[in-house]
PLY file of the C-alpha trace (Angstrom):
ply
format ascii 1.0
element vertex 455
property float x
property float y
property float z
element edge 454
property int vertex1
property int vertex2
end_header
-33.59 -125.91 -24.13
-33.07 -123.99 -27.26
-33.89 -120.70 -25.46
-31.62 -121.46 -22.54
-28.82 -122.25 -24.95
-29.34 -118.89 -26.71
-29.34 -117.08 -23.37
-26.14 -118.74 -22.28
-24.45 -117.79 -25.59
-25.75 -114.19 -25.22
-24.33 -113.96 -21.73
-20.93 -115.10 -22.97
-20.97 -112.47 -25.77
-21.99 -109.70 -23.37
-19.16 -110.60 -21.00
-16.65 -110.58 -23.84
-17.99 -107.22 -25.00
-17.67 -105.80 -21.51
-14.12 -107.08 -21.19
-13.22 -105.57 -24.54
-14.91 -102.30 -23.63
-13.11 -102.09 -20.26
-9.81 -102.89 -22.02
-10.49 -100.11 -24.60
-11.45 -97.65 -21.84
-8.28 -98.35 -19.89
-6.16 -98.13 -23.01
-7.82 -94.80 -24.06
-7.57 -93.26 -20.60
-3.90 -94.23 -20.32
-3.18 -92.69 -23.72
-5.11 -89.58 -22.76
-3.13 -89.39 -19.54
0.13 -89.72 -21.39
-0.88 -86.93 -23.76
-1.80 -84.59 -20.92
1.68 -84.83 -19.44
3.71 -81.84 -20.73
6.82 -82.83 -22.67
10.12 -82.02 -21.09
11.69 -78.90 -22.65
15.29 -78.85 -23.62
16.90 -75.39 -23.47
19.82 -75.09 -25.87
22.62 -72.69 -25.06
24.28 -70.43 -27.64
27.36 -72.61 -27.65
25.23 -75.67 -28.40
23.57 -73.87 -31.33
26.94 -72.81 -32.71
28.38 -76.28 -32.30
25.40 -77.82 -34.09
25.72 -75.32 -36.94
29.45 -75.92 -37.04
28.73 -79.46 -38.07
27.92 -78.01 -41.49
31.54 -76.95 -41.66
32.54 -80.62 -41.65
30.70 -81.17 -44.92
32.82 -81.39 -48.07
33.15 -78.01 -49.78
31.39 -79.30 -52.85
28.36 -80.42 -50.85
28.22 -77.15 -48.89
28.39 -75.16 -52.12
25.60 -77.29 -53.59
23.43 -76.31 -50.61
24.26 -72.63 -51.12
23.44 -72.91 -54.82
19.85 -73.63 -53.90
19.50 -70.45 -51.79
18.66 -66.91 -52.93
21.01 -64.01 -52.25
18.86 -62.83 -49.32
18.73 -66.36 -47.84
22.52 -66.64 -48.02
22.84 -63.26 -46.31
20.68 -64.46 -43.41
22.54 -67.82 -43.29
25.89 -65.97 -43.03
24.91 -64.64 -39.56
24.65 -68.12 -37.97
28.27 -68.41 -36.88
31.79 -67.32 -37.69
32.50 -70.64 -39.38
29.47 -70.34 -41.62
30.40 -66.74 -42.44
33.88 -67.79 -43.50
32.50 -70.63 -45.64
30.14 -68.23 -47.37
32.96 -65.70 -47.90
34.92 -68.43 -49.63
31.84 -69.38 -51.65
31.12 -65.85 -52.93
34.81 -65.37 -53.73
34.75 -68.04 -56.41
34.68 -67.06 -60.07
31.68 -69.32 -60.67
29.54 -67.48 -58.14
30.68 -64.10 -59.41
29.84 -64.95 -63.01
26.46 -66.25 -61.96
25.30 -63.63 -59.44
27.12 -60.36 -60.16
25.26 -59.40 -63.29
26.70 -56.87 -65.69
23.60 -56.30 -67.79
22.67 -52.65 -67.22
21.33 -51.61 -70.61
17.72 -52.73 -70.30
14.89 -51.64 -72.54
12.02 -52.14 -70.12
11.32 -50.60 -66.72
10.58 -54.03 -65.23
14.07 -55.27 -66.10
15.65 -52.14 -64.60
13.73 -52.55 -61.35
14.75 -56.22 -61.17
18.46 -55.43 -61.65
18.44 -52.64 -59.08
16.60 -54.92 -56.61
19.22 -57.62 -57.16
22.02 -55.22 -56.29
20.15 -54.15 -53.15
20.16 -57.82 -52.11
23.88 -58.06 -52.96
24.54 -55.03 -50.77
22.81 -56.73 -47.85
24.74 -59.96 -48.46
28.14 -58.25 -48.45
27.14 -56.09 -45.48
26.37 -59.18 -43.37
29.25 -61.33 -44.63
31.92 -58.72 -43.87
30.44 -57.64 -40.55
33.49 -58.79 -38.53
36.11 -57.17 -40.80
37.55 -53.67 -40.30
36.06 -50.96 -42.51
39.03 -50.73 -44.89
39.20 -54.48 -45.32
35.44 -54.68 -45.91
35.66 -52.08 -48.69
38.60 -53.80 -50.34
36.87 -57.17 -50.27
33.60 -55.82 -51.64
34.79 -53.45 -54.33
37.31 -55.95 -55.59
34.25 -57.79 -56.95
32.63 -54.69 -58.45
35.45 -52.40 -59.60
35.93 -54.51 -62.75
32.42 -53.72 -63.95
32.81 -50.97 -66.58
29.36 -49.51 -65.92
30.33 -48.84 -62.29
33.36 -46.74 -63.18
33.69 -43.16 -64.41
34.01 -42.62 -68.16
33.84 -46.33 -68.97
30.32 -46.70 -70.38
29.11 -44.58 -73.34
25.48 -45.85 -73.26
23.18 -42.92 -72.19
20.44 -45.03 -70.49
22.81 -47.24 -68.48
21.67 -48.01 -64.93
25.09 -49.07 -63.74
25.58 -46.01 -61.52
22.08 -46.43 -60.05
22.78 -50.08 -59.23
26.11 -49.12 -57.66
24.34 -46.43 -55.61
21.78 -48.89 -54.25
24.54 -51.36 -53.42
26.55 -48.68 -51.57
23.54 -47.28 -49.73
22.50 -50.75 -48.49
26.07 -51.55 -47.50
26.78 -48.43 -45.39
23.28 -47.85 -43.93
23.73 -47.15 -40.21
27.46 -46.49 -40.40
28.78 -43.57 -38.38
30.32 -40.44 -39.91
33.91 -41.54 -39.39
33.33 -44.78 -41.32
31.59 -42.81 -44.10
34.63 -40.53 -44.35
36.68 -43.64 -44.99
34.21 -44.77 -47.61
34.48 -41.43 -49.41
38.29 -41.50 -49.35
38.26 -45.09 -50.59
35.93 -44.23 -53.50
38.08 -41.25 -54.43
41.12 -43.52 -54.64
39.23 -46.21 -56.50
37.78 -43.89 -59.17
40.43 -41.12 -59.23
37.48 -38.82 -58.50
39.43 -35.74 -57.34
41.77 -35.85 -60.32
38.85 -36.11 -62.72
37.11 -33.18 -61.01
40.25 -31.07 -61.34
40.42 -31.88 -65.07
36.79 -30.78 -65.53
36.97 -27.53 -63.60
40.26 -26.48 -65.13
38.52 -26.29 -68.54
35.97 -23.70 -69.55
32.32 -24.61 -68.85
30.94 -26.86 -71.57
34.31 -27.77 -73.14
34.53 -31.21 -71.51
30.89 -32.12 -71.94
31.23 -35.89 -71.63
33.36 -35.63 -68.46
30.91 -33.14 -66.94
27.97 -35.45 -67.51
29.84 -38.49 -66.21
30.82 -36.66 -63.01
27.22 -35.50 -62.55
25.76 -38.98 -63.10
28.25 -40.72 -60.84
27.91 -38.27 -57.95
24.14 -37.96 -58.22
23.25 -41.65 -58.74
25.92 -43.22 -56.51
26.38 -40.72 -53.65
23.54 -38.16 -53.50
20.18 -39.28 -54.92
19.91 -42.68 -53.20
19.54 -40.97 -49.80
16.03 -39.80 -49.04
17.03 -38.39 -45.67
18.52 -34.90 -45.66
21.49 -35.47 -43.30
23.07 -38.24 -45.42
22.72 -36.23 -48.62
24.21 -33.18 -46.83
27.18 -35.26 -45.77
28.02 -36.46 -49.30
27.48 -33.04 -50.87
29.75 -31.33 -48.35
32.40 -34.02 -48.92
32.34 -33.31 -52.66
32.55 -29.53 -52.27
34.73 -28.96 -49.22
38.16 -29.71 -50.77
37.77 -26.87 -53.26
37.73 -23.02 -53.12
34.43 -21.14 -53.27
34.61 -20.41 -57.03
35.17 -24.08 -57.74
32.36 -25.08 -55.34
29.94 -22.88 -57.35
31.20 -24.51 -60.55
30.66 -28.00 -59.13
27.21 -27.11 -57.85
26.20 -26.12 -61.38
27.60 -29.38 -62.80
25.78 -31.46 -60.20
22.40 -29.67 -60.13
22.29 -27.16 -63.00
19.79 -27.36 -65.86
20.34 -30.19 -68.34
19.46 -30.25 -72.03
17.35 -33.06 -73.52
20.41 -34.68 -75.07
22.04 -34.90 -71.65
24.61 -32.11 -71.72
24.48 -29.13 -69.34
22.69 -25.97 -70.38
25.43 -23.47 -69.59
24.35 -20.93 -72.24
20.60 -21.27 -71.71
20.75 -19.35 -68.44
22.31 -16.36 -70.14
19.87 -15.75 -72.97
16.30 -16.07 -71.69
14.21 -17.01 -68.69
14.00 -20.76 -68.10
11.00 -22.75 -66.84
10.41 -23.28 -63.14
11.49 -26.93 -63.11
14.96 -26.37 -64.59
16.29 -24.57 -61.51
14.46 -26.62 -58.86
17.29 -29.07 -58.18
19.86 -26.26 -57.89
17.70 -24.36 -55.37
17.21 -27.53 -53.31
20.98 -28.12 -53.26
21.58 -24.58 -52.00
18.98 -25.05 -49.25
20.62 -28.35 -48.37
23.95 -26.59 -47.85
22.34 -23.83 -45.82
21.20 -26.46 -43.36
24.81 -27.57 -42.83
26.48 -24.28 -41.94
27.79 -25.69 -38.66
30.40 -27.62 -40.67
33.87 -26.32 -39.90
34.95 -23.65 -42.39
31.43 -22.84 -43.60
29.41 -19.70 -42.79
26.49 -17.66 -44.05
28.94 -15.34 -45.79
30.57 -18.26 -47.63
27.17 -19.40 -48.92
26.42 -15.90 -50.20
29.81 -15.87 -51.89
29.08 -19.23 -53.56
25.72 -17.93 -54.74
27.32 -14.77 -56.17
29.83 -16.90 -58.05
27.13 -19.26 -59.24
24.97 -16.66 -61.01
27.86 -15.49 -63.19
28.91 -18.96 -64.48
29.89 -18.96 -67.31
28.72 -15.34 -67.65
26.11 -13.25 -65.79
22.70 -14.95 -65.95
19.51 -13.49 -67.32
17.93 -11.53 -64.45
14.75 -13.60 -64.55
16.77 -16.79 -63.91
18.49 -15.19 -60.91
15.11 -14.02 -59.59
13.56 -17.47 -60.09
16.44 -19.17 -58.25
16.06 -16.80 -55.31
12.28 -17.33 -55.18
12.79 -21.09 -55.17
15.30 -20.75 -52.32
12.70 -19.15 -50.07
12.16 -16.02 -47.99
15.19 -16.21 -45.69
17.77 -16.54 -48.41
16.04 -13.92 -50.58
16.09 -11.39 -47.74
19.70 -12.17 -46.85
20.92 -11.72 -50.42
18.93 -8.53 -51.06
19.72 -6.99 -47.66
23.43 -7.62 -48.21
23.26 -5.78 -51.58
21.20 -2.95 -50.01
23.76 -2.37 -47.26
26.45 -2.14 -49.97
24.46 0.55 -51.80
23.49 -1.62 -54.81
19.92 -0.27 -54.91
19.51 -0.37 -58.67
20.57 -4.02 -58.80
18.18 -5.13 -56.07
15.36 -3.03 -57.56
15.73 -4.89 -60.85
15.84 -8.23 -59.02
12.68 -7.40 -57.06
10.78 -6.44 -60.25
11.73 -9.75 -61.83
10.87 -11.64 -58.64
7.40 -10.07 -58.77
7.17 -11.16 -62.41
8.15 -14.71 -61.43
5.52 -14.73 -58.65
2.86 -13.79 -61.20
4.05 -16.40 -63.70
4.33 -19.25 -61.25
1.18 -18.44 -59.25
2.84 -17.42 -55.93
0.96 -15.12 -53.56
1.90 -11.51 -54.21
1.73 -10.81 -50.49
5.01 -12.73 -50.23
6.81 -10.14 -52.41
5.13 -7.24 -50.52
6.32 -8.66 -47.21
9.84 -9.02 -48.59
9.90 -5.34 -49.73
8.60 -4.24 -46.33
11.40 -6.18 -44.59
13.99 -4.55 -46.87
12.67 -1.10 -45.98
13.62 -1.80 -42.38
17.24 -2.23 -43.48
17.47 1.52 -43.96
17.75 3.67 -40.88
16.18 6.96 -41.99
12.93 7.86 -43.70
14.66 9.55 -46.69
16.66 6.35 -47.32
13.50 4.26 -47.27
11.73 6.71 -49.63
14.72 6.67 -52.01
14.60 2.83 -52.06
10.85 2.85 -52.93
11.48 5.51 -55.60
14.23 3.37 -57.15
11.89 0.37 -57.18
9.10 2.33 -58.93
11.49 3.71 -61.51
12.70 0.19 -62.20
9.13 -0.92 -62.87
8.94 1.75 -65.57
12.34 0.87 -67.01
11.73 -2.86 -67.23
8.26 -2.29 -68.74
9.82 -0.05 -71.42
12.48 -2.73 -72.15
9.82 -5.40 -72.76
7.87 -3.01 -74.95
11.00 -2.31 -77.03
11.64 -6.06 -77.33
8.11 -6.47 -78.64
8.36 -3.61 -81.15
11.80 -4.52 -82.53
11.60 -8.28 -82.04
11.33 -10.95 -84.74
8.08 -12.62 -85.67
8.88 -15.74 -83.65
9.52 -13.77 -80.45
6.75 -11.19 -80.80
4.07 -13.32 -79.19
6.30 -14.33 -76.26
7.53 -10.75 -75.62
4.00 -9.40 -75.71
2.77 -12.09 -73.36
5.61 -11.34 -70.90
4.80 -7.62 -71.14
1.18 -8.28 -70.23
2.20 -10.51 -67.31
4.58 -7.82 -66.06
1.83 -5.16 -66.11
-0.56 -7.53 -64.30
2.06 -8.35 -61.67
2.75 -4.61 -61.17
-0.92 -3.90 -60.61
-1.29 -6.83 -58.22
1.85 -5.89 -56.28
0.83 -2.24 -55.84
-2.64 -3.21 -54.77
-1.25 -5.44 -52.04
1.34 -2.81 -51.11
-1.27 -0.04 -50.73
-3.53 -2.36 -48.77
-0.66 -3.01 -46.36
-0.08 0.73 -45.92
-3.77 1.44 -45.33
-3.91 -1.24 -42.67
0 1
1 2
2 3
3 4
4 5
5 6
6 7
7 8
8 9
9 10
10 11
11 12
12 13
13 14
14 15
15 16
16 17
17 18
18 19
19 20
20 21
21 22
22 23
23 24
24 25
25 26
26 27
27 28
28 29
29 30
30 31
31 32
32 33
33 34
34 35
35 36
36 37
37 38
38 39
39 40
40 41
41 42
42 43
43 44
44 45
45 46
46 47
47 48
48 49
49 50
50 51
51 52
52 53
53 54
54 55
55 56
56 57
57 58
58 59
59 60
60 61
61 62
62 63
63 64
64 65
65 66
66 67
67 68
68 69
69 70
70 71
71 72
72 73
73 74
74 75
75 76
76 77
77 78
78 79
79 80
80 81
81 82
82 83
83 84
84 85
85 86
86 87
87 88
88 89
89 90
90 91
91 92
92 93
93 94
94 95
95 96
96 97
97 98
98 99
99 100
100 101
101 102
102 103
103 104
104 105
105 106
106 107
107 108
108 109
109 110
110 111
111 112
112 113
113 114
114 115
115 116
116 117
117 118
118 119
119 120
120 121
121 122
122 123
123 124
124 125
125 126
126 127
127 128
128 129
129 130
130 131
131 132
132 133
133 134
134 135
135 136
136 137
137 138
138 139
139 140
140 141
141 142
142 143
143 144
144 145
145 146
146 147
147 148
148 149
149 150
150 151
151 152
152 153
153 154
154 155
155 156
156 157
157 158
158 159
159 160
160 161
161 162
162 163
163 164
164 165
165 166
166 167
167 168
168 169
169 170
170 171
171 172
172 173
173 174
174 175
175 176
176 177
177 178
178 179
179 180
180 181
181 182
182 183
183 184
184 185
185 186
186 187
187 188
188 189
189 190
190 191
191 192
192 193
193 194
194 195
195 196
196 197
197 198
198 199
199 200
200 201
201 202
202 203
203 204
204 205
205 206
206 207
207 208
208 209
209 210
210 211
211 212
212 213
213 214
214 215
215 216
216 217
217 218
218 219
219 220
220 221
221 222
222 223
223 224
224 225
225 226
226 227
227 228
228 229
229 230
230 231
231 232
232 233
233 234
234 235
235 236
236 237
237 238
238 239
239 240
240 241
241 242
242 243
243 244
244 245
245 246
246 247
247 248
248 249
249 250
250 251
251 252
252 253
253 254
254 255
255 256
256 257
257 258
258 259
259 260
260 261
261 262
262 263
263 264
264 265
265 266
266 267
267 268
268 269
269 270
270 271
271 272
272 273
273 274
274 275
275 276
276 277
277 278
278 279
279 280
280 281
281 282
282 283
283 284
284 285
285 286
286 287
287 288
288 289
289 290
290 291
291 292
292 293
293 294
294 295
295 296
296 297
297 298
298 299
299 300
300 301
301 302
302 303
303 304
304 305
305 306
306 307
307 308
308 309
309 310
310 311
311 312
312 313
313 314
314 315
315 316
316 317
317 318
318 319
319 320
320 321
321 322
322 323
323 324
324 325
325 326
326 327
327 328
328 329
329 330
330 331
331 332
332 333
333 334
334 335
335 336
336 337
337 338
338 339
339 340
340 341
341 342
342 343
343 344
344 345
345 346
346 347
347 348
348 349
349 350
350 351
351 352
352 353
353 354
354 355
355 356
356 357
357 358
358 359
359 360
360 361
361 362
362 363
363 364
364 365
365 366
366 367
367 368
368 369
369 370
370 371
371 372
372 373
373 374
374 375
375 376
376 377
377 378
378 379
379 380
380 381
381 382
382 383
383 384
384 385
385 386
386 387
387 388
388 389
389 390
390 391
391 392
392 393
393 394
394 395
395 396
396 397
397 398
398 399
399 400
400 401
401 402
402 403
403 404
404 405
405 406
406 407
407 408
408 409
409 410
410 411
411 412
412 413
413 414
414 415
415 416
416 417
417 418
418 419
419 420
420 421
421 422
422 423
423 424
424 425
425 426
426 427
427 428
428 429
429 430
430 431
431 432
432 433
433 434
434 435
435 436
436 437
437 438
438 439
439 440
440 441
441 442
442 443
443 444
444 445
445 446
446 447
447 448
448 449
449 450
450 451
451 452
452 453
453 454
């Protein structure tokens, strides 16, 4: 009896377990079936998205501003593109004095590179914010709205900040570049005219160029820093830099354009002022004329601009090398070498056709000296002389040109020897070294030249 009772109890437990198991299986399968059914997708139209975002507009201004206070400048710039209503709310938000005092920093006199990079990066973000917030406004209204916030910063304006290491102009340049990236040429013309009115740029240029070179040193440096750091240097692409440089030069006559080119790209002394006199007295290092040569090449690539021609560029170059007085010949030669073969040939051929053989012979001797000093291939100078020979029509004219060039080698060598003999103790070593380099360059040039003739 005891066994049968145990069996009966076991059967009852098994039945209950089976019922529970079948209930669990049904429940699990039904849940699995419900999970396998794909959820219904709801496609929201643009109007629905805008209407949902517009609900933020119904928030109290204080609450909305509290939300914006928690966002970065870049996040606010992205948020401003959600809808017109949101854009307007953000425009109102960034127009407040509290936001301006908090976000538009005026600390531009940093001692560390990390702080400078941080400030410039912040103004890049501000440029993106104002670009997106003012997207629906006309160009003139956009510029008024934006520069109303920045024109009161002294470090952004000409002749307002005396600190030499100020990065205000660099920050302004990054802001402007970010703001107008992708704008067409007509809009950029409006930007240039607006900046001229805002800063009185043309009047300040006229005051600088009406004085003798070097008299208004502070104004010259301020004009250079503003134009280079705000308009020219931020652009890595050549067309944009060409545009701004031509805008700066085009309102003025050729003599003034040469003057402005020197102010913008001429050699600069360690204390920051321009080295007007240095170009007259002695040959300068290679790096001091690099920027000026690149600016000339930049303009040569923009000759299709109305009113510009190859002849006008040659005229500007002729005016440039006599500011404030005729340069040392080695500096003229170095500038031509840095400008490349095409410009060298054009300048020298123009002088040759005008019968200025002694002048071009002296230039060629110094260009050969520069090639030896700077490590350029002497075959480049030989090829240039060979091209110039083809300018002359008859054999006697070509022979006379070569004779003038050889005589100039002798004359320049004698001049350096006299400098060495009659020079002071400080200059003796330099004059002797230059004399040795000249003789080496002469030997190398003639070796290449004779090799070309024998071939």
